[in-house]
N, C-alpha and C positions, 0 to 999 in steps of 0.2 A: 504541581503538574499543570501544564497549559492545556486548554481545551483543544481538541482536534480541529485543525483547520479544514474548511470545506473542500479545498482543492486537494487535500491529502486524505480525504475520507477513505479512499480505496485500501489504505494500509490496514484497516481493521480485518480484511479478508486475506491478508498475506500470511502464508505458512512457510513456503520455501523461498529462501533468499540467497542470492549470490553476491558475495562481497569481493571486490577486487581492490587490493591495496598496491599502490604504485611504488616504484624504486625511491622516489623523493620522500615517501612516507617511512619506507622500511630502513632507510639509511640516513645518516647524518651528513652534514656538508663535507666532513673529511673522509667519507666513504665507509665509516664504520657503522655497525648496526645500531639503529635507535631503539634501545632497549626499552625505554619508557613508553614509547609509542606502541611498540609491539606488545608490550605487557598490557597496555590499556585496550588494544585491539582484542587480545585473547580474552580479557575479563569481560568485555561486551559480548563476545561470541558465547562465553560460558553462561552469561545472564540470559541471553536469547535461547540457548539450549535448554536452559532450566524452564523457560516459559513455553516451551513446546515448538519453537521454531526450528526448522530444518536449515542449517547454515552450511553453504559451500564456499570455500575461500579460494580465490585466484591470487597468487602472490607474485610480484615482481621482486627483484633485488638480488637474485643469484649472481648475475654478471657483476654487478657493483661490488658485492661482498667478495667474490673470487678475484677480481681485479686487485682489491686492496691487499688481499692475502698474497697474491702472486708477486705483487710489487715488493712486498716485504721480503719474500723468499728470494726474489732476484737481487735485492740489496744485499742480503746477508751472504749470498753465494757468489757475488761478483768481486773481482779484484779491483784495486784502485784504478788500474789502467782501463779496466772494462767500463768503469763508471764515467771515465773521461770521454768515451765515444758516444755518438748520438744514440739516444735510446729508442729502440723500435717499440711500437705500440703493441701491448700484449694481445694475443690472439683471443678473440671474444668467445670462441667456443671452449677453449681451455679455462677461461675465467668462469664460464657457466658451469663447467663440470665440477671445479673446485668449490665455487660458491654455493651450489645447490645443496651439497653435503652439509655445509656449515649452517645454512639458512634453516633447513629442515631439522637439524639437531637443536636449534634454538626453539623452533615452534614446539618440538616434542617436549622439550624441558619446560617450557612455559605452560602448556596445556597439562602436563603431568602434575604441575604444582596445583592446578585447579581440579585435579581428579577427573581429567578428560583425556580422550584418546584422539589422535590425529592420524590421517593416512595420506601418503604422498601418491600423487598420479601425475606422471609426466606424459605429455602428449606432443605430437607434431601435427602440422596441418594435413600432411598426407594421410594420416590415421583416419581422418574424418571422411575420406573418399570411400572408405569401406563401410557398407551398411551393417555387416556383422559386428564391426568394431563398435559402431554407435549403439547397437542393441546391447552388446556386452557392457559398455560404458554405463548405460542406464541401469542395467541390472546390478552392477557393482556399486554404483552410487546409492541406489535405493537400499541395498543391503547394508551399507556403511551407516546411512542415515537412520535406519531402523534400529541400529545398535548405538545410536547417540554418538557415533564417530564423526569427526569433522574432516571431510575430504579436502585436501589442499592440492590445487592444480597449479602447474606451471608449464610453459612450453619447454620442451626438452632441447634447449638451444645447443647443447653439446654435440648432438647428432642430427640437428636439423639440416635439411638440404638447402636451406636459405643461404645466400652468399655470405651474409654477415648478420649478426643479431640486430643491428641498428639500421640495416638497410633493406632494400627489397620488400616492397609492400604488396608483392603478388601473393596468390594463394587464398586459401579458404579463410584463414585469419593471418594477421601480419604483426601482431603485438599481443600483449597480455589484456588490453582493453578490448580488442576485437575478439580474443579467445573467450573473455568473460561474457560478452554478448552472445557469442555462439553457444556457450555452455548454458546460459540462461534460457535460450530457446531449446536447445537439445534436451535439457533436463526438466523442461516445463516449470521454471521458476516463476514465482509471483512477483518478484521485485529484484532489480539489480542496482546495487550500490557501488558506485566508483568513487574510491577515496583518493583525493588529491592533496597537494601542498597548498591549495588556496580554497576559499570558502565555497566556490562554485564557479559557474560561468558568469563572466562579466561582459558588459557591453563593449569593453576595449581591454587593453592590457591592465591587469589588476594594479600595477604600479601607478597607473594614470589616475590622479585624484578625481577626474571627471568621470571615470568608469563606474558603472553602477551594477550591483549583483542582480541577476536575472532570476526571479524566483520560479517562474514557469517558462520553459522554452517553447515558443510558438514558431514552428517551422515557416509558416507563411509570413511571419513578420520579421524573424531574426535571421533566417538563412541569407547569407550573403551580406548582412549588414553589421556583422561583428568583426572587430579587429582583434586578432589574436596577438599575444606577446610572443616572446621567445619560446622555443620548445623546452621541455623539461631539461633540467641541468644534468640529468642522468638517464632518463627513460627515452623511449624512441620518438614520441610525437607530442607529449605534453597534453595540453587542453584540446588541441585540434584532434588528436586521436580519440580522446574521450568523447568529445562531441559526436564524432562520426560514428563510433560504436553506440553511443546512446540513442542517436536518431534511428539507427538500424534496428535496435532492439525495440525501441518504442513503436516504430511503424509495424513491427510484427506483433505487437500486443503486450510487450513486457515493459512495465513502467521502470523508469531509471531515475535515480537521484545521483547527482555528482556533488559531493561535499567534501569538506576538509577532514583529512585524517590526522591533523594535528590537534584539533579541538577535542576536548574530553567528552565522551558520551554521545558523539554525533550519530552513530548508527542506532543507538536507542531512541534518540530524539526523532530520527527519520521514521522509525517504526511506531512511534507515538503520535505521528501525524503533524509534528511541529514543522514550522516553515524554516528549515535549514537547507542550505544548498540550492541547486537548480533541478527542478522536476522536468523530466521528458515523459510525455503521455500522449497516446494516440488521440484521446478526446480533448486535448488541451484547447484546440481551436473552438470547440463547442462551449467550454466554459467561459471564454472571453467574447463569445459572439455577441453577447449583450453588454459587454463591459468595455475594455480598453479598445476593441475594434468597433464596437457598435453603440456607444453611449448616445451619440446623436441619432442613429437609426432607431434605437429603442425609444427615445422620446418622440421622434417623428411618427413612429408606429403607433404610439399611445394617442397621439393628437389625431391621427387619421381614424383610429378606432372610435375615439370619443365623438368625432363628427357624425360617424354612422350611428352611434348610440343616441345622439341628440335628434337625429332624423326620425327615430322610432316613435311611434305613438306612446303617450304616457303610460297606458295600461300594459304595454309590452315591456317597458322598462321596469315597471312594478313587478311583473311576472318574473323577470330575470332575478330580482331580489328574493322572491318567494322560493324560487328554485334553489338559490344559493342557501337559504335557511334550511330547506329540506335536506339538501346534500350534506350540510354540516352535521345535522342531527343523525343522518343515516351513517355517517363516518365517525361518530363520537368515539368509539373504541379505539380506532386507528389514531385519532388525534390525541387522545390521552396517552396512548402507549408512546408515541413519538415525544410528547411533552415530558413524560416521566423520565425518558432517556436524556433529554436535555437537563432536566433538573438534577438527575443522578451525576451527570458529568459535571455540571456546575458546582455541585457539592464536592466531588472529588478534587475539582480545580481549586477549591478554597475561596469561592466567590462570597461576597458579603451576604448576609441573611436577607437584608432588605432587597437585594437584586433577586435572590432566589424566590422570595415571596411574590415579587412582581412577575417572575418567570412562570411560576406554577399556575396551571389552569385547575381551579378548585372544583369540587364536585358540583355538578349542575351548571357550570359556566357555559358549556357549549349550548345548552338548551336556553340559557339566558341570552347569550348572543343571538341565537336563531330568532328568539322572540323579539329582540330589539330590532332585528332586520325586518321582521314582519311589520313592526310599528312604522318603520321608514317607508316600506312599500305601500302602506295604506294611508300615508299622509297626503295632504293636499299637494298637487303637482307644484314643484318649486321652480322649475324652468319654464321660461316663456311667460311668466306672470306679468300682467300690465300693472306697473307700480304707480304710474302717473300718466294721465291723458290730458293733453292741452290743446286747444284750438289756437293755432298761431295767427291765422287769419281765416276768413270765410273759405271753406272747402280745403283747408290745409290743417291736417291733424297730426300731432306729434305724440308719440308714446315712449315712455321709459319702461324697458322690459328687463326682467331678470335673465341672466345669461351665465353659462359656465365660465370658469376662469380659464380653462384650457388644459394644461398639463401640470400636475402637482408632483412634487418629489417630497416624500415623507421619509425622514431618517429617525428611527426610534430605537430605544434599547429596552432589552429585557421582556416587555410584555407582548406575548404573541396575540393576546385578545385585541390589542391595538390594530393589528394587521386586518382583523375581521371588520372592526368598526370603520376604519379608514376606507377599506375597499367598498363596503356597502354604501358609504356616504358618497364616494366618488361616482359609483353607478347611478345613485339616486340624483346626483347633481349634474350628471352628464359629463364629468371630467375624465381625462386620461390620467393614469397614475403610475408612478414609479415608487417602489417600496425598497428601503434598505434596513433590515433589522440587525440586531446585534448577533454576533456568532454564538453567544450562549443560547440563542433560541433557534439555532439553524434548522434543526429537525422539525420543530413545531411550525416555523414559518413556511417551510418548504411544502409540508403536507397541507397546511391551510391555503396556501397560494394555489396548489394544484386542484384542491376541491372547488375553490371559488371560481378559478378560470374554466374549469370543466363545465360549469353551469352557464357560461356566457355563450350565447349563440354564435355559430360559425360565421354568420354573415357580419357580426360585429368583430370578431376576432379575439382570441385569448390575450393578444399583446395589448389590449386595453389596460391591463394591469401587469406591469413588469416587476419582477423580483430581482433586485441587485444582489449578487451573491458574494461580492469581494469588497472589503473596505478600500482597496486600491482604486476602485471605480468612482468613489465619491468625488475626488478632486476634478475628475473629467466632467462629471455631471454638473458640478457647480460652476462650470465655465459656460454652460449652455443656456445663457440668459436670453438667447433668441427663440429657444424652443421649449423651455421650461418657465412656467409662469409664477409659480410660488413654491418656496421651500418651507416645510414645517418640521422643525426638529423636536423630537420628544425625548428627553433624557436629561443628563446631567448639566450642570451650569457650564462645565467645561465644553461639552459637546456643542451646546447652543452658541457659546461665545465664539468657538472656533469657526462654525459655519457662517455666523454673521460677518466674521472678519474676512472670509475667504470667497465671497460670492457677490456679484451684481444683482443676482435674482432677489426679489423681495422676500424677507424671511418673517414668518409669523410664528410666535411661540412665546414661551416664558423660560427664563433661566433658573429661577428659584421658586419654590413654593413655601415661603415663610409666612404661614398664616397665623394670625393672632386671635385669641378670644379675650375680650375685656369684660371682666365682671364687675359691674358698677355697684355702688354702696346700697342701691335700692333693689338689687337682684333677689329673686326667690332663690335661696341657697339650694334647695332640693332640685329645682329646675337647672340651676347652674352646674350641679354635680353631674347630672345626666348628660347635659350638652358637652361639658368639658371632657368627660370620660369618653363619650362617643367620638368627639373631635380628635382626640388623641389616640384612642386604642382600637377603634373599629377597623382601621387599616392604616397602621402607622407609616407604611412605605408610600402611601399615596401623597400626591403633590397638594391635595386639599386637607391633609391632616394637620391639626394644630401643632405648631412648633413653639409658640410662646404664649403663656398665660399672663395676662395683665390684670392686677387686682387692685381695686380702690383701697387707699390706705386705711379707711375706717374699718374695713373687714379684717385688717390685721389686729385691730383692738377688740373686735367683737368675736373673734374666733372663726369667722368664715373662711379666712385664708388657710388656717390649719386644717379645717375640714376638707377643703378642696385637695390639698396636698396629700393628706392621709388616704383619700379615695384613689388618687393617682398611684400613690405607692403600693396600696393593696393590690392594684391591677399590674404591679411589676414595672411602673414607670420610673426611671432615674430622673431626679430633679436637680437642675443647676439654677443658680440664682443670678439675676442681675446684680449690679453694685449695691442697690438698696436692700433687695431681698436676701442676698447672700449674708449681709451683715446682720440683718434682723433675725433671720432664721438659722443662722450658723450652718449654712449649706455650701457646697463647692460653687465657686463662681464660674459662670459660663465663659468659655474662651472667647466668644463673640456673641453679640446680640443679633447679628445677622447670620444666623446659622440654621441650615436645614438638617435635622437629625435623620429623618426617614426611618426612625426606629422608636422603641419605647423609651424615649428620653424627651425631655422638654425644658424650656427655660421659664422661670417664674420671676416677674418683677412687680414691684409695688409702685403705683403712680397716685398722684394727688387727686385727679379728677378726669372727667371725659376728655377735656381739652389736652391734658398731659398724655393721655392714652393715644389720642389722635396724632400728637407730635411724635410720640415713640414709634407708632406704625409707619409714619411718613419717613422717619429717620432710618429705621431698621427693617422695615418690611419689604416685600417684593411686588406689591400691587397685585397679588393674586386673589386672595379671599380673606376677609376679616369679619368678625362678629362682635356684637355687644349683647350682653345679657343684663337687662334691667326692666324694672316695672315703671320707670319714669318715661312717659311718652316723649316729653320735651328733649330729654337727654338722648333718647334713642334717635329722634329726628336729627338732632345735631350730628351724631355719629354718622348716620346714614347719608346725610347730606355732604359732610365734609371729608370723610375718608376716601381718598382717591385711589380705589382699588377696583379691579374688574368686577368683583362681586362683594357686596356688603350685606350682612345679615343682622337681623334683630331676633333674639331669642330663638336661634336655630343653629344646629351644627354646621361647621364649615365643610363637612362631608357631603352636604347637599350640592355643592358646586361641581356639577357633573352633567354632561350633555344629556344622558339618559334620564336622570332625575329632574332635569329642567324640561323634559318633554321633547327634546330634540331628536329622539330616537337613538342617536349615538353621537360621538364627538370625535373630531379628528385631532383634538388637542385643546389646551387652554391658553389663551393669548393674554399677555399682559401688556401688549403694545397697544397704541391709541389709534392706529391707522387701520382702516378696513374692518377688522373684527376684534372684539374684546370679550374676555371671559370664555366659557365653554363654546367652542366653534362646532356648530353642526352644519346642516345642509346650507343654510343662508350664508354662513361664513365662506363657503366655497363658491359663492356666486358673485358675479359682478353685474353691471348693467350695460345696456345698449340702447341707443335711440332709434326708433323707426318712425319716419315720416311719410305720410300719404298725401300727395298733393294732386292738383289738377291743372298743372302747367305753369305754376308760379315761378317767377324769376326775381332776382334782387334788383338789378338795374338801378343801383344807387338808392334803393328804397322809395323811389318816386311814385310807383303805381301800386303799392301794397299797403293795406291798413291792418296793423297788428291788433288783434283782439286779446291774445293771451288769456283766453277763458279756460279755467279749470274744469275739465269734464270728468275728472276722476269719480266724483260722487254720482255722475249720471250714468257711468258704465256698468 
C-alpha cells in the first residue's frame, strides 16, 4: 500500500461517492458490452460497499448497447434488396430504450453474483426543475443507501425532450458527465469520480507523445491552455465534457477525479489517496501557491523576512528561539499524535525499519529538541561578529564580519526532528529557509512547521520558513540559483547525488555515512568492546553509526577479534566479512566494502597495521567519521593526522559526531565536502563573511598618495 499523498489527504473524510462510467468504458470498440471492465467496476463497488462507503453509480452505454442490438435486428429482418439501399441512421431514442433494458440486466446479474442489490433511477433534466422531485430524489437515494443498495442513474434518453441524445447542450444537464456533477451536488456527495478511456486530463491530446498527465487541475493555470483531442468515439463530448463537469462540481465544493476505467482498481486507488488520474479541487490554487506558481515568490519572501530578522537586536532573535522551544513543549502531545500517525502509516506502507526508526520521535525527544534550541538561544551572538580587523592605512579600517548566507533550501528524508534543528539554526543565523521533508513524515512536518512559524513575530513574517509540500516543486526550486544560496540534502545517497546533478546552487552534505572503527593491536579490549558496541548499536540508522570494523591481524591470533564479534552478535548484529575476514572466520562475504547498512549489520575486515587501516578507509570510506582504538599514542597520532575524514576520533565512539554533542546546539547536517563547511554543520556553517571598510576620504589614484600599513588590529579590539 502506498502512503497517502498530501494533495489527496481529503479522501480520508470521504463517505459518499458518485462514480460515473462512460460509454467508452462500458462498451468495446465493436459496440458490445465490455464484460471484464464492468465486472471489475462492480467488484470495486462491492469492496467499497463493504468498507462502509455509500456508492452512487451514473452509467452511460445504453444508447451504444441499443444501437448494436437494433443493427442486428435490422440485419436479420431485412431482405437482400433492403440491404442494397442507403442505410438510415437508427433513431437514438429507440436505441436508448432498447439498450437501457439490456444494460441494467447485466448490472443486476453482476451485482447479484456479489450478493448485492442495485436499483435503476432514470431521470430527465426537466425533472430537476421541480423542487418536490429533488426532495423525493434525496429521500429515495438515502433510503436505498441505508439498505446497502447501489442506486444506478442514467438519463432517460428514450423520452427526453432533447432533440437528439448526442446534440443539444441546453438544459440543466446535457450529458451523463454533467448529470453526475449535478447528482453529486444534489445528493451532497464527498467525491465525484469520472471514469474515462484515458488515464486523466493531459496537457494535449493523449496520443501526442509530448502531452503530459496533469495530476492536479489548476483553473488559473490550465484553463484555456489545454488542447483537447477528438471527442469520445461513442459518448457525447469526451474529455471536454468531463472537464466542464469537473470544474463545475469542484467550484461548488465537490472534489472530482478523472481517471481511467480501463486500469484495474483505480477507484480503490483514488479513495486510498494515491496519485492516479487528475484531481479537481476548489483549494488546488492554495496548494500550489508556494509551489509551481510561487517557488520564486516563496524564496524571495524568505529572503525579505530574513533581512528583517537580521535587523533585529540579538536579544530579540534569541527570544524568538526561546518562544519556539516553549511552544514545542506546550504542544508535545499534539506533535507525538501526528508523528504516531505517520509511523503507523509508514508501517502499513511497508517502509524499511531503518526509515521508520528515523521517522519516530522517541519519548523525551520533543523536550530534548526544546532544550537544544535554548542552548542555541543562549550562545554567543554569531551574526555580525568581527573576525578580523585590519588597518589598511592611517584612518582607514577594514573589518571582516560574519554574515548570514541568505536563503537555504533543505531537502531531508524521514527525520522530523531535523526540521526543528534546521529551523532553529536558520533563525539563530539570520537565514531564510525553505524545507522539503519526505511524504512519510507529512503530518509530523506540518505540525512542527505550524508551531515554529506561529512563534515568529508578525513583523518578521511566518514566510521566513517555508514548507514545500510536493515533490514536484523541487525541480523548480533547484533552478532558482539567483534567489537560493545553498542546498543541503539530508537523506540517501541517491537523493544527494540527484540534487548535486540537477542544480547550479552550491550543495552541502554527504552522500554516505560509511564510518569505520579500527581496533589496533595495543587496544584495551574491554574499552574496544564498549566503543564498538556503542558505535554500531546505539542508533544503527544514524549516519554516524559504525558500518565497518577493522581489526589488527594480531588480535585474530590472541582472541580479541573473536571477543569483539561475539559481543556484536549477542546484541543481534549480523556480521559480514571482507575477503580476508570471511575466509579466516568462515562468515558470509560482504557484497561491497563501500556499503552503508543503516541497520544491525556490519562488515568486519582484518588489516596488517594502522597504515593498512588508513588505506582501507581512504579506498572504501565516505569521509564522514572514523575512529581508532589504541593505547599507542604514536599510532593514534598517525591515524588522526592521516585519515582524511570530516571527523576523526581516538578512543571514542563515532556516534559523538553530532552537532549537539559537539556543542553546536544543533546541526543542519553533516558535510563531507571540503569547501565552506565540513563535519557537523551548526550555526557557523550557515554563515559567510562580508568586508566592511571605514575610511576618511581615501582614494586609490594609482596608489600614489596612500601608505599601506596593513596592521592587524584583531588582538586590540
